[in-house]
TIDREN-623244 format. One line per field, with one value per residue (C-alpha): x, z, y; residue number from 1. Coordinates in steps of 0.5 Angstrom, whole numbers, plus 500, padded with zeros to 3 digits. Example, Ala and Ser with C-alpha at 12.3 -4.5 7.8 and 13.67 -1.06 7.14 Angstrom:
BEGIN
X: [525;527]
Z: [516;514]
Y: [491;498]
resi: [1;2]
# end
This chain:
BEGIN
X: [427;419;416;409;411;410;416;413;408;410;412;406;406;401;404;401;406;403;398;393;391;385;386;383;376;374;373;366;364;369;369;372;378;379;378;386;388;387;382;387;392;387;391;389;392;399;400;395;390;393;400;396;394;401;403;398;400;408;406;402;408;407;412;410;405;401;397;391;391;388;388;390;393;400;401;400;407;410;409;412;418;424;424;431;431;426;431;437;434;431;438;442;437;438;431;432;425;422;427;426;418;419;423;419;414;419;423;416;415;416;411;409;403;398;393;386;384;377;373;369;368;372;372;375;380;383;383;388;393;393;399;403;400;400;398;399;394;394;391;386;386;381;384;378;378;383;384;386;392;394;392;385;390;395;389;386;392;393;386;388;394;390;384;386;380;379;377;373;373;366;363;356;353;346;340;340;347;347;345;352;355;356;353;354;350;355;355;360;366;370;374;370;373;372;365;364;360;355;352;354;349;352;348;342;336;334;329;334;340;342;345;348;355;358;364;369;375;380;380;385;383;385;388;382;378;382;378;372;372;374;367;363;358;357;352;350;351;354;361;364;363;368;363;359;366;367;359;361;368;364;360;366;369;375;380;378;380;373;371;370;371;370;374;370;373;374;378;376;375;375;371;374;370;365;365;362;367;373;372;371;377;382;379;380;387;389;387;391;397;402;404;397;392;395;392;386;383;381;379;374;371;370;367;362;360;359;355;350;349;347;342;339]
Z: [669;669;663;666;669;665;666;663;669;675;681;686;693;698;699;695;690;684;682;676;673;668;664;657;658;652;657;653;659;658;651;647;652;652;644;644;651;656;662;666;664;666;671;678;678;675;676;672;676;674;677;684;683;682;688;692;690;691;698;700;698;691;686;680;677;670;666;662;656;649;643;644;651;649;653;659;657;655;662;666;661;661;657;656;652;657;663;659;657;665;667;663;665;672;674;679;682;675;673;680;678;671;674;679;675;671;678;682;680;675;670;665;660;656;651;652;645;646;651;654;661;668;668;662;663;669;665;661;667;668;664;668;675;675;681;686;689;686;687;682;683;678;675;676;684;688;696;701;703;702;709;706;701;706;710;705;703;711;711;705;708;714;711;704;699;696;699;696;699;701;702;704;699;699;696;690;688;689;682;680;684;685;692;697;702;708;715;721;723;730;726;726;719;716;714;710;703;702;696;690;685;680;679;682;683;690;691;688;692;698;702;701;702;695;692;690;686;690;690;692;689;689;683;682;680;673;673;674;669;664;665;666;661;659;664;664;658;655;659;663;670;676;680;678;679;686;687;685;689;695;695;694;699;702;700;693;693;695;700;700;705;705;708;710;708;713;709;703;696;690;684;678;673;672;671;677;682;678;679;686;686;683;688;694;692;690;696;700;696;700;694;692;697;700;693;691;698;698;691;692;698;694;688;692;696;689;687;693;692;684;687;692]
Y: [719;717;718;720;726;732;737;743;744;748;743;743;747;749;756;761;765;767;772;772;779;778;784;782;786;791;797;799;803;808;809;813;813;806;805;805;805;799;801;798;803;809;814;814;821;819;812;807;803;796;798;799;792;789;793;790;783;784;787;781;776;774;776;772;776;773;778;775;780;781;785;792;791;792;798;794;790;796;799;794;793;798;804;805;811;815;813;816;822;823;821;826;832;830;828;823;823;822;816;812;813;810;804;802;799;795;793;791;783;778;779;775;775;770;773;771;770;772;775;769;771;771;764;763;768;764;758;761;761;754;752;758;756;748;745;750;755;762;769;773;780;784;790;794;793;797;795;801;796;789;786;783;779;777;774;771;767;766;762;758;756;754;751;749;750;757;764;770;777;779;786;788;792;795;791;795;793;786;785;788;782;775;774;769;765;764;761;764;760;761;767;773;776;769;765;759;760;755;758;763;767;771;778;776;780;783;777;772;774;769;775;782;779;781;777;783;782;778;770;765;759;751;749;744;750;749;742;745;751;746;743;749;751;758;761;769;773;767;767;762;765;764;764;758;754;756;754;747;747;750;743;739;735;738;732;733;741;743;748;756;761;768;774;780;786;791;796;801;798;803;800;804;800;805;813;815;811;812;820;819;814;819;825;821;819;826;829;824;826;831;834;835;836;843;846;841;841;848;849;842;846;852;848;844;851;854;848;849;856;854;850;855]
resi: [1;2;3;4;5;6;7;8;9;10;11;12;13;14;15;16;17;18;19;20;21;22;23;24;25;26;27;28;29;30;31;32;33;34;35;36;37;38;39;40;41;42;43;44;45;46;47;48;49;50;51;52;53;54;55;56;57;58;59;60;61;62;63;64;65;66;67;68;69;70;71;72;73;74;75;76;77;78;79;80;81;82;83;84;85;86;87;88;89;90;91;92;93;94;95;96;97;98;99;100;101;102;103;104;105;106;107;108;109;110;111;112;113;114;115;116;117;118;119;120;121;122;123;124;125;126;127;128;129;130;131;132;133;134;135;136;137;138;139;140;141;142;143;144;145;146;147;148;149;150;151;152;153;154;155;156;157;158;159;160;161;162;163;164;165;166;167;168;169;170;171;172;173;174;175;176;177;178;179;180;181;182;183;184;185;186;187;188;189;190;191;192;193;194;195;196;197;198;199;200;201;202;203;204;205;206;207;208;209;210;211;212;213;214;215;216;217;218;219;220;221;222;223;224;225;226;227;228;229;230;231;232;233;234;235;236;237;238;239;240;241;242;243;244;245;246;247;248;249;250;251;252;253;254;255;256;257;258;259;260;261;262;263;264;265;266;267;268;269;270;271;272;273;274;275;276;277;278;279;280;281;282;283;284;285;286;287;288;289;290;291;292;293;294;295;296;297;298;299;300;301;302;303;304;305;306;307;308;309;310;311;312]
# end
């Protein structure tokens, strides 16, 4: 056996098989609810937001999921673990539907965990995945963003496997919203839904934004991103920004792991990271549930009518 082979690192592969889900944020926008409950565990009707994210990864063919967690996030681990006492109680009562729903989260994927010691930004959170990911391309899914279907991530994985490099998801936003996102300068390619990223700016002003194409919470990264993140200094807000590392990769030769492409979002994206959008997400998901829509939709119509009358 050669002494210079690091057997502790996963073998290299060009196939994307691993998903990284950063979930170490403090969730300050939802205080006091998030004082003891992780924001990723806030329910969308009756299922925590982070479960939708893991389901999307699995539907995209990624069954190896690494959660980047922090202090006070133990309930995330508990949710994706077995709850034997609860299962036995439900089985004894013959409540098969509830039993299946409880087991669903623990049977979804192989879920692993690593803690981010301190909140130093998304780039640092991704860097915490290096030992698990090794020299393999991997997907990053942010728990704040729910995507209507897994088509976007599957397409991003296809683009990575065809062209190499890294891939980001892009959504066109209104000018007044560009300061909330990392924004990309792009050039068209031969594929209608794929662009080449030439520049990236983290949360620019309207005047500084290179475009209205905003990066949303889905990435497929070349493993070279780890080398770049190791030397990326703290940026905006004193945090290590993944956007800064991707900008360097966009300017790096393809043979060195560089090149960044963007896949344009064609479906619907739900931002559960702020209160108003979170409420809209819950209402939208509830209205599409057959077991809730029949009762909820008439009430919503009456409620909206009453609000209109009150303003009249």
